[in-house]
C-alpha positions in Angstrom: 75.6 66.9 -140.1 73.4 69.9 -139.3 70.6 69.8 -137.1 67.6 71.7 -137.0 66.9 74.4 -134.9 65.4 72.3 -132.7 67.6 69.6 -131.0 66.4 66.2 -131.3 66.3 64.7 -127.7 68.8 61.9 -127.7 71.0 64.7 -129.2 70.9 66.9 -126.2 70.2 64.3 -123.7 73.5 62.9 -123.8 75.6 65.2 -124.2 74.2 67.0 -121.2 74.4 63.8 -119.0 78.4 63.8 -120.7 77.4 60.0 -122.2 77.8 61.4 -125.6 75.7 58.8 -127.5 77.5 58.6 -131.1 75.2 57.1 -133.5 72.3 59.2 -134.8 71.7 61.8 -136.5 72.2 65.3 -135.5 69.3 67.2 -134.8 69.6 70.7 -134.4 71.5 72.1 -131.3 68.9 74.8 -129.9 68.9 73.0 -126.8 72.6 74.3 -125.6 71.9 71.7 -122.7 73.9 69.1 -124.6 73.6 67.9 -128.4 75.3 64.6 -129.1 77.8 64.8 -131.9 76.4 63.3 -135.1 79.2 60.8 -136.6 79.8 60.2 -140.1 79.6 56.5 -141.2 82.3 54.6 -143.0 80.7 54.7 -146.6 77.5 54.9 -145.0 75.5 56.4 -142.7 77.8 57.7 -140.4 77.2 59.8 -136.7 80.5 60.6 -134.5 83.7 62.2 -134.7 86.2 60.4 -136.4 89.3 59.2 -136.4 92.1 56.9 -138.1 94.3 54.9 -136.6 97.7 55.1 -137.4 99.5 51.7 -137.9 103.1 51.0 -139.5 104.4 50.3 -142.4 107.1 48.0 -142.0 108.2 45.6 -144.4 108.0 41.5 -143.6 109.1 38.8 -145.7 106.5 37.5 -148.0 104.9 34.8 -149.6 105.4 33.6 -153.0 101.8 33.2 -154.4 101.8 31.2 -157.6 98.5 33.0 -158.8 96.3 30.4 -160.7 92.9 32.6 -160.8 90.7 33.1 -163.2 91.2 35.3 -166.2 89.3 38.1 -165.1 90.3 41.6 -164.2 93.4 41.1 -161.6 91.8 42.9 -158.9 88.6 41.6 -159.2 86.6 38.6 -157.9 88.1 35.8 -156.1 87.9 36.5 -152.5 90.5 36.5 -149.9 90.9 35.4 -146.1 90.8 37.8 -143.5 93.8 36.7 -142.5 95.6 40.0 -141.2 93.5 41.4 -138.8 93.8 45.1 -137.8 93.1 46.9 -134.4 89.3 48.0 -134.4 88.7 51.7 -134.3 87.8 53.0 -130.7 85.6 56.0 -131.1 84.6 58.0 -128.0 80.6 59.5 -128.2 80.1 62.9 -127.4 77.0 63.2 -129.4 74.2 60.9 -129.5 71.5 61.1 -132.0 73.4 62.1 -135.3 73.2 61.4 -138.7 73.1 58.0 -140.2 73.3 57.6 -143.9 76.5 59.1 -145.0 79.5 57.2 -146.8 81.6 59.4 -144.8 83.4 60.6 -147.6 86.3 61.6 -145.4 88.5 63.1 -147.7 91.3 63.7 -145.5 94.7 62.1 -145.5 96.0 61.1 -142.3 99.2 59.7 -141.5 99.9 57.0 -138.9 103.5 56.3 -137.3 104.0 53.4 -139.2 103.5 54.9 -142.7 100.1 54.8 -142.7 98.9 57.9 -141.0 96.1 59.9 -140.3 95.5 62.4 -142.5 97.6 63.5 -144.8 97.5 60.2 -146.5 94.5 60.1 -148.2 95.0 63.1 -150.3 98.1 62.1 -152.0 96.2 59.4 -154.4 98.3 57.8 -156.6 97.7 59.0 -160.3 95.0 57.5 -162.3 96.8 56.1 -165.3 95.6 53.4 -167.6 95.2 50.4 -166.0 97.4 47.5 -167.8 95.4 44.3 -169.1 96.6 41.6 -167.2 96.2 37.5 -167.4 95.4 36.5 -163.9 96.1 33.3 -165.3 100.0 33.8 -165.3 100.3 36.3 -163.0 102.7 35.9 -160.3 102.2 37.5 -157.1 103.3 37.7 -153.6 100.8 37.8 -150.4 102.5 40.3 -147.5 100.0 39.7 -145.1 102.5 37.8 -143.3 106.2 37.4 -142.6 106.2 34.1 -141.4 104.3 31.8 -143.6 106.0 29.8 -145.7 105.3 30.5 -150.0 101.9 29.1 -150.9 100.8 27.1 -153.6 98.6 28.1 -156.6 96.0 26.1 -154.7 96.0 28.2 -152.0 96.6 31.7 -153.6 94.2 34.5 -153.7 92.6 36.8 -156.1 93.3 40.3 -154.2 89.9 41.4 -155.4 88.4 39.9 -152.3 86.2 42.7 -152.4 84.6 45.6 -154.2 87.1 48.2 -155.6 86.6 51.6 -153.6 88.2 55.2 -154.0 91.1 55.2 -152.2 90.2 58.0 -149.7 87.6 55.7 -148.6 90.0 53.5 -147.3 92.0 55.6 -145.4 92.8 54.7 -141.5 91.2 51.3 -142.2 93.5 48.4 -141.6 95.1 46.6 -144.2 94.1 42.9 -144.2 95.9 41.6 -147.5 98.9 43.1 -149.7 99.1 41.3 -153.2 102.3 41.9 -155.2 101.7 40.8 -158.9 104.4 40.6 -161.8 101.8 41.1 -165.1 104.6 39.8 -167.2 106.7 37.5 -165.0 109.7 35.8 -166.8 110.2 32.3 -167.5 112.5 31.7 -164.4 110.7 31.4 -161.4 113.9 31.7 -159.0 114.3 35.1 -160.7 110.5 35.9 -160.1 110.7 35.2 -156.8 113.6 37.6 -156.5 112.5 40.5 -158.3 109.2 40.3 -156.1 111.1 40.2 -152.8 112.5 43.3 -154.2 109.5 44.9 -155.1 108.2 43.7 -151.9 110.9 45.6 -149.8 110.5 48.6 -151.8 106.9 49.0 -151.2 107.5 48.2 -147.5 103.7 48.4 -146.8 102.1 45.7 -145.1 99.0 44.0 -144.0 97.9 45.3 -140.3 99.0 48.6 -141.1 96.1 51.1 -141.7 95.8 52.6 -145.0 97.2 55.8 -146.0 97.1 56.6 -149.9 99.7 59.2 -149.2 102.1 56.5 -147.7 101.3 54.2 -150.5 102.1 56.9 -153.2 105.3 57.1 -151.5 105.9 53.6 -151.7 104.8 53.2 -155.2 107.1 56.0 -156.3 109.9 53.7 -154.6 108.6 50.8 -156.5 109.0 52.4 -159.8 112.3 53.5 -159.4 113.7 50.2 -159.7 115.9 49.4 -162.5 113.8 46.3 -164.2 110.2 48.0 -163.4 108.4 49.0 -166.4 105.3 50.4 -165.2 103.4 50.4 -161.4 100.3 51.1 -159.8 97.9 50.0 -157.3 94.3 49.4 -156.4 92.2 49.6 -153.3 89.4 46.9 -152.3 87.1 46.8 -149.3 87.4 43.3 -147.7 84.2 41.0 -146.4 85.9 41.4 -143.2 84.5 44.1 -141.2 86.1 47.6 -141.7 89.1 46.3 -143.8 90.5 46.9 -147.2 92.9 44.9 -149.6 95.8 46.5 -151.3 97.0 45.2 -155.0 100.2 46.2 -156.4 100.5 45.7 -160.3 104.3 45.7 -161.5 105.1 45.5 -165.6 108.8 44.3 -165.9 110.6 45.7 -168.4 112.1 44.0 -171.7 115.2 43.2 -170.3 115.4 42.6 -166.9 118.8 43.7 -164.9 120.6 41.2 -162.8 119.0 40.5 -159.3 122.1 42.6 -157.8 121.5 45.7 -160.3 117.9 45.8 -158.5 118.8 48.7 -156.2 116.5 51.8 -155.5 119.1 54.2 -156.0 120.2 52.5 -159.3 117.5 54.6 -160.9 116.8 58.5 -160.9 113.4 59.4 -161.8 112.2 62.2 -163.5 109.8 64.8 -161.8 106.3 64.8 -163.1 103.1 66.3 -162.4 101.2 69.6 -163.7 104.5 71.9 -162.4 106.9 68.9 -163.7 105.2 68.0 -167.2 103.2 71.3 -168.0 100.6 68.6 -168.5 96.8 69.5 -166.5 96.1 65.8 -167.4 98.4 65.1 -164.6 95.5 66.3 -162.0 95.6 65.9 -159.2 99.3 65.6 -158.6 101.2 69.0 -159.0 104.6 67.7 -158.7 106.4 64.3 -158.0 109.9 63.2 -158.0 112.0 60.5 -156.1 112.2 62.7 -152.9 109.0 64.5 -153.1 105.2 64.5 -153.7 102.9 67.2 -153.7 98.5 66.8 -154.7 95.7 68.8 -155.0 93.3 67.7 -152.7 89.3 67.5 -154.4 86.6 65.8 -152.5 83.2 65.9 -152.8 79.7 64.5 -152.3 76.0 65.2 -153.2 73.0 63.4 -151.9 69.3 63.1 -152.1 67.7 61.9 -149.0 63.9 60.4 -148.4 62.5 59.6 -144.6 59.0 58.6 -144.1 57.6 58.5 -140.4 61.1 60.0 -139.3 61.0 59.9 -135.1 58.6 56.7 -135.4 55.9 59.3 -136.3 56.3 61.3 -133.0 58.6 64.1 -133.3 57.7 65.9 -130.7 59.0 63.3 -128.6 62.6 63.8 -130.1 62.9 67.1 -131.7 62.5 70.2 -129.6 62.0 72.6 -132.1 58.1 74.2 -133.4 59.1 72.4 -136.6 57.8 69.1 -136.5 59.1 66.6 -139.6 56.0 64.7 -140.3 55.0 61.9 -143.1 57.6 61.9 -145.8 60.3 64.2 -145.9 63.0 64.8 -148.9 65.4 67.0 -149.1 69.2 67.4 -150.7 72.7 67.9 -149.0 76.2 68.4 -150.7 79.6 69.1 -149.5 83.1 70.3 -151.6 86.5 69.6 -149.8 89.6 71.3 -151.5 93.4 71.8 -150.9 97.1 70.6 -150.5 99.0 67.5 -149.3 102.6 66.7 -149.7 105.4 64.5 -148.5 108.9 65.1 -148.9 112.3 63.4 -147.9 114.9 65.8 -146.2 118.4 65.2 -147.3 119.8 61.8 -147.4 118.5 60.5 -144.4 115.2 58.0 -144.2 113.4 61.2 -142.8 110.6 62.8 -144.1 108.2 65.9 -143.5 104.6 65.6 -144.8 101.4 67.5 -143.9 98.1 68.8 -145.5 95.4 71.8 -145.5 91.8 71.7 -146.7 88.8 73.7 -146.6 85.7 72.1 -146.8 82.0 74.0 -147.5 78.5 71.9 -147.0 75.3 72.4 -147.0 71.4 71.3 -146.6 68.8 72.1 -149.0 65.3 72.1 -148.2 63.8 70.9 -144.5 65.5 67.7 -143.0 64.3 66.1 -139.9 66.2 68.4 -137.9 65.1 71.8 -139.0 63.4 73.4 -141.5 65.7 76.2 -143.4 68.6 75.7 -145.5 71.7 75.6 -144.2 75.4 76.5 -145.5 78.7 76.2 -143.6 82.3 76.6 -144.9 85.5 76.1 -142.7 89.0 74.6 -142.1 88.6 70.7 -142.2 92.4 69.2 -142.1 95.4 71.4 -141.0 98.4 69.5 -139.8 101.7 68.6 -140.0 104.3 65.8 -139.3 107.3 63.5 -139.6 108.7 59.9 -140.5 111.5 58.0 -140.0 111.6 55.2 -142.0 114.1 53.0 -143.8 113.7 50.7 -146.6 114.0 46.9 -144.9 114.1 48.2 -141.4 111.7 46.8 -139.4 111.5 49.8 -136.9 109.8 53.0 -137.9 108.3 56.1 -136.1 105.8 58.8 -137.1 104.6 61.8 -135.4 101.7 64.5 -136.5 100.5 67.1 -135.2 96.9 69.3 -136.0 93.2 68.7 -137.3 93.4 65.4 -138.9 91.3 62.3 -138.4 91.9 58.9 -136.3 90.7 55.8 -135.7 91.3 53.4 -132.8 91.5 49.4 -134.4 87.9 49.0 -136.1 85.9 51.8 -134.5 84.5 50.3 -131.1 85.6 53.1 -129.2 86.8 55.5 -131.3 85.6 55.6 -135.1 87.2 57.5 -138.1 84.0 58.8 -139.0 83.5 60.4 -135.4 86.1 63.3 -135.0 83.7 66.0 -135.9 79.7 66.9 -135.7 77.9 67.5 -138.2 74.6 69.7 -136.8 73.1 72.7 -137.1 74.5 75.3 -139.4 77.2 72.9 -140.6 74.7 71.4 -142.8 74.7 67.7 -144.4 74.3 66.0 -141.3 73.5 62.8 -143.4 76.3 63.0 -145.7 78.5 63.7 -142.4 81.5 65.1 -144.9 83.3 66.8 -141.7 85.4 64.2 -139.7 89.0 65.8 -138.7 89.3 66.2 -134.9 89.9 69.7 -133.7 93.2 68.9 -132.6 95.4 65.8 -132.2 98.7 64.6 -131.4 99.8 61.3 -132.7 102.6 59.2 -131.9 103.2 55.7 -133.8 106.2 53.2 -133.3 106.6 50.1 -135.5 109.0 47.3 -134.3 108.5 44.0 -136.5 104.7 42.8 -135.8 104.7 45.1 -132.6 102.9 48.7 -132.9 102.9 51.0 -130.2 100.7 54.2 -130.8 99.8 57.2 -128.1 97.1 59.7 -129.2 95.9 62.7 -127.7 92.7 64.2 -129.1 90.0 66.6 -129.0 86.2 66.3 -131.1 85.5 69.3 -133.2 82.4 69.8 -131.7 79.7 72.8 -131.9 79.9 75.8 -129.4 76.9 74.9 -127.4 78.3 71.2 -126.6 80.8 70.5 -123.7 84.2 69.9 -124.6 86.0 66.8 -123.7 89.8 65.5 -124.3 91.2 62.3 -124.7 94.4 60.8 -123.7 95.1 57.0 -124.7 98.2 54.6 -126.2 97.5 51.2 -127.9 99.7 48.3 -128.1 99.2 45.8 -131.1 100.7 42.9 -132.5 99.9 41.4 -136.0 100.9 38.7 -138.3 98.8 36.5 -140.7 96.3 35.2 -138.6 96.3 36.6 -135.3 96.0 40.4 -134.6 95.9 41.3 -130.6 95.7 44.7 -128.6 95.9 46.5 -125.5 94.7 50.0 -125.2 94.3 52.6 -122.3 92.5 55.7 -122.7 91.5 58.5 -120.1 89.7 61.7 -120.2 92.1 64.1 -118.8 89.9 67.1 -119.1 85.9 67.2 -119.7 83.2 69.7 -119.3 80.6 67.2 -119.6 78.8 65.4 -116.8 77.2 61.9 -116.2 73.3 62.0 -114.4 72.8 59.8 -111.8 69.3 59.0 -109.9 67.9 61.5 -107.9 69.4 64.3 -110.2 72.8 64.0 -108.8 75.9 64.5 -111.4 79.1 63.1 -111.7 82.1 64.3 -113.8 83.2 62.7 -117.2 86.9 64.0 -116.3 88.9 61.1 -114.9 87.3 58.4 -116.7 89.6 55.5 -117.7 89.5 52.7 -120.1 91.4 49.2 -120.5 90.5 47.8 -124.0 91.9 44.7 -124.8 90.7 43.1 -128.4 91.4 39.6 -130.2 91.1 38.3 -133.7 91.7 35.2 -135.5 91.7 34.6 -139.5 91.2 31.5 -141.0 89.7 30.1 -137.8 90.5 25.9 -137.0 92.1 25.8 -140.2 89.1 27.0 -142.4 89.4 29.2 -145.3 87.3 32.1 -144.9 86.4 31.5 -141.1 87.2 34.6 -139.0 86.5 35.6 -135.2 87.0 38.6 -133.1 86.4 40.0 -129.7 86.6 43.0 -128.0 86.1 44.4 -124.2 86.1 48.0 -122.6 86.3 48.6 -119.0 85.4 51.4 -117.7 86.1 53.3 -114.3 86.8 56.6 -112.9 89.3 58.0 -110.6 86.8 60.9 -109.4 83.7 58.4 -108.1 82.8 55.4 -107.8 82.1 53.7 -111.6 82.2 50.4 -113.1 80.9 50.0 -116.5 81.7 47.3 -119.1 81.0 46.9 -123.1 81.9 44.0 -125.2 81.1 42.0 -128.2 81.7 38.9 -130.2 81.7 38.7 -134.2 82.2 35.8 -136.1 81.9 35.6 -139.9 82.7 33.6 -143.0 83.3 34.3 -146.5 83.0 31.7 -149.4 85.8 32.9 -151.4 85.7 30.4 -153.7 82.3 30.6 -154.6 80.7 33.0 -157.3 79.6 36.6 -156.1 81.7 35.4 -152.5 78.9 35.5 -150.4 79.5 36.5 -146.8 78.1 35.8 -143.6 78.4 37.3 -140.2 77.1 37.5 -136.9 77.7 39.5 -133.8 76.5 40.0 -130.3 77.3 43.2 -128.4 76.6 44.5 -125.0 76.7 47.8 -123.3 76.1 48.2 -119.2 73.3 50.1 -117.8 73.0 52.0 -114.3 71.8 49.8 -112.1 70.0 52.6 -109.6 70.1 50.0 -106.7 74.1 49.6 -106.6 76.8 51.8 -105.3 78.5 52.1 -108.5 77.7 54.0 -111.2 77.6 51.3 -114.2 76.3 53.0 -117.6 78.7 52.5 -120.4 80.6 55.4 -122.3 80.6 54.9 -126.0 83.3 57.6 -126.2 83.9 58.4 -130.0 82.2 54.9 -131.6 80.6 55.1 -134.8 80.2 53.8 -138.2 77.2 52.7 -139.9 78.7 49.3 -140.9 80.0 48.6 -138.0 79.0 50.4 -134.7 76.0 52.6 -135.6 73.7 50.1 -134.4 71.0 50.5 -136.9 70.4 53.9 -139.3 67.5 54.7 -137.6 67.8 52.7 -134.4 70.9 54.4 -133.8 69.4 57.9 -134.1 67.3 57.3 -130.7 69.5 54.9 -128.4 73.8 54.9 -128.6 76.1 52.2 -127.4 75.0 52.3 -123.9 72.8 50.4 -121.9 71.6 47.9 -124.4 72.5 44.5 -125.8 72.1 43.7 -129.9 71.9 40.8 -131.9 73.5 41.9 -135.7 73.3 39.5 -138.6 74.9 40.7 -141.8 74.5 38.7 -145.4 76.8 40.3 -148.2 77.5 39.3 -152.1 79.5 41.1 -154.2 78.7 40.4 -158.2 81.9 41.7 -159.2 84.3 44.4 -158.4 82.6 47.4 -158.8 79.3 46.2 -157.3 78.1 45.0 -153.7 74.9 44.4 -151.5 74.6 44.0 -148.2 71.6 43.0 -146.0 72.0 44.0 -142.6 69.4 42.9 -139.5 69.2 44.2 -135.8 67.5 43.8 -132.7 68.1 45.5 -129.7 66.8 45.6 -125.9 68.1 47.3 -123.1 70.0 46.1 -120.2 68.3 48.1 -117.5 65.0 50.0 -117.3 66.8 53.1 -115.8 68.1 55.0 -119.1 69.4 58.3 -117.6 71.3 59.4 -120.1 69.8 58.6 -123.0 67.5 59.9 -125.2 64.8 62.7 -122.9 61.7 60.7 -124.2 63.7 57.1 -123.2 65.3 57.9 -119.8 62.7 55.8 -117.8 61.8 52.4 -119.8 58.5 50.9 -119.0 60.0 47.6 -121.2 63.6 46.5 -122.3 62.3 45.9 -126.3 64.0 48.6 -128.3 63.0 47.4 -131.9 64.1 45.8 -134.9 65.9 47.2 -137.9 66.5 45.8 -141.5 68.9 48.1 -144.0 70.2 47.1 -147.8 73.1 48.7 -148.7 74.1 48.9 -152.2 77.8 50.3 -154.0 78.6 50.9 -157.2 82.1 51.9 -158.5 82.0 54.2 -160.8 85.8 54.6 -161.1 88.8 54.8 -159.0 87.7 58.5 -157.8 83.2 58.3 -158.2 81.0 56.0 -156.3 77.5 55.8 -155.9 75.6 54.4 -152.9 72.2 53.6 -152.1 70.6 52.8 -148.5 67.3 51.8 -147.5 66.0 51.0 -143.9 63.2 49.8 -142.4 63.0 50.2 -138.4 60.0 48.7 -136.1 59.9 50.7 -132.8 59.7 48.0 -129.8 57.5 48.5 -126.8 60.4 50.7 -124.9 59.4 53.5 -127.5 56.5 52.3 -128.1 55.5 53.5 -124.5 57.4 56.2 -124.3 55.9 58.2 -126.8 52.9 60.2 -126.5 51.1 58.9 -129.9 50.9 56.0 -131.9 53.9 54.6 -133.3 54.6 53.9 -137.5 57.7 52.1 -138.8 60.9 54.3 -139.9 61.5 54.2 -143.5 64.8 55.8 -144.9 65.8 56.0 -148.8 69.2 57.5 -149.7 70.8 57.9 -152.7 74.6 59.5 -152.7 77.4 60.4 -154.9 81.2 60.8 -153.6 84.3 62.0 -155.5 87.6 61.5 -154.7 91.1 63.0 -156.1 
C-alpha cells in the first residue's frame, strides 16, 4: 500500500510514538518521522502486516454423518455450525493509517507446525480437475471437526457448504472450523462405508482447529488418492459464517470394486508421477511435478482494482495528508499486482520427514493519483522466500513443523497479529488498497501438536519502509481445540524496537521491552443451540522498562440460521482498548501490535484510517447472507468512541480530543467466486465523522464515501 509523496497524519504519528496503528491506508511516508504500516485486510480492505497462525494437522477420531442433505452441489449451501474454534490471530500494528479496501490476496504459502503452515502451503493448490457431480441426498460424510463426539444422525448432519466457496489462497492461514469427508458413491454396506471413511480420514490427517495451508492439504489429498479403494478425490474450500474461519470438504469417489478394508493401506498403491514434467501436458498447470513423495507447483497470483473515494479525509485532507497534493472531491484510480514463483514439498527417505519451501517475486503499482499522492508508482521485490521441515506420521497425534524466512503469519484470529499485517504497502510500493504484500521480512516459526493441544513459538520482523522504526516480536502460544471449545494463552514480547511511546509533556518511553499476556476462549453451539457461538479475548500489556499497564479486550456473539434459505448470519461485538490517563502514574495507551483485517480488526474501512485500535471503544453489528456457494453479502455497522481525550500517539490532528465521539460507519461487502481461481469483490462504505473529528479539523466535514471493485486470481 503505497502512500503518496505526503504522509497521512495518522500514518506518521503512531509510528513516531511507536504506537503503530494498523488499520488504515498507508499514506505517503514523506515524513520520515513515523509512518504507520498499511495493512491488508482479509479478502477485504487490509491495513497491516500479515501473518498466519500455524496450527497442526493431526488426525482425530471422526464422526460419521449420514448426510441427508438437499440435492444441491455437494459443497454448496447448507450452513454449518461454528463448532470448531480456532485461535484468533494477533497482529502488531506498526503502522496506523493505511489501506482499507483490499482483499489481501496474500498469495503466499505458509506452513504451520501442525501440517498447516505459514507460507508454503498456499502456493501449492490442488489441481483443478473436473468436479464430480454428487447426489447429496445419498452422500455419506464424516465430520472431522472433533475426535470425541459420537456419530451424528442424519438430522444433525451439515452440508459442508456453510459459506461461500473461495480460492484456496484466500483461506491460507485461517483456522479450519470443520472438515467433511464425503463418499460420492457409497456402498450398500453402512459398516463398510464407515471403515472406508475412517481410512480416508486417517490418510487425510487434517482436522478442525488447524490453520489452512493449500500446500499441506495438497499433500494430504495426494495421500488419500493413494488409497487402493479411491478412484478420485478433490477438496473444496468454503468461508465460514464464523469470523475468520474456513470449512474444508473432501469428496472421494470409490473404485467400482472396493478392496477389503484390510487391503486399504496407503502403501499398497504406488501413484504415477504427474504435473507438467511428469505428463508433458501443460494442462496440468500450475502443478509442475507431483508424485506420491513430492509436489512442486508454480505460484501465480494477481489482483486488479478500481477505487473511488468522495470527500476523502472527510473533506479536510490538509489535516491528514502532509503533502502539497491535497485530494478533494472525488478521486478515482487503479491498482494492480502480480506474484509469481515456485513452491514445493517432498518426503525425505522412508521416515515421516518432509522438506518444503517457496520463493516468489511480486510487482505492484498504483495508476493515477489516489488519496495519498498524485504520481504513479511501481515496485518489484521478493515477496516470499522461506524453507522448513515437517515431521508428521499418519495416525500419529504428535507432529512438529519448523520454518524460517519471508512468509506470512497470523496468531489466532488477528486480534493482535493478522495475516494481512506482515508488510507495508505504501509510498513507492504502490497498491495501497489492494495491499498485496503481506509476508514478514523475517520469521522463525516452530509448531508442535500433541492431540488437541498445540504449542507455537514465533519470531517476527515486519517488512517496513526504510523510514519506519523497526520492531521485532517474540512469542509463544499454547492452544486447545475440540468440537465445541477453543482456548489459548499467548505470551508476546518486543526484544528490540526503535520506536517509542509519546507521553504528555514531550517525554518518551521505549517500545522495546513491551510484554503481553493474551488469553482467548471460544464456544460453539452455545447452550446447545445450533449456530449460536460466542468468543472473547483479552490482552494485558506491561513493560520491563517503565511503568505501563494497558488493556484490550472484546466480547463477540453470533448466530447463523443453518437450516434457513440464504443462511442469514448475525453477530454483535463490543471491544475496548485503553487510552492513557495523564493523571495516573502508569502509561495506559494500548499498543495494537500487528492487528488488522477488514472483516475483523480494521474497525471501519474509513474510520480505521484515522483511528486505530487504541484509546477507543466500539460497537460492531453485522448481518450477512449467502444466496448460494458463489455469492455472499455482508452489511457491517460501526460506532466508535474514545476512552480518553488524551490521544497522544494517534493521528497528529487527533492527539488532543475535544469530544469522545469518533464516528459511525456503514459498509457493504459483496463477493462472487467466478471459479476456484478467480474472485470478484465489491466494497462500498460511508463514514460520518463524530464530534471529535469535526472539532479537530480546520474546515467543515463531509461524509466519506468509498466504492471499490477488485478482481483476484490465484494459482
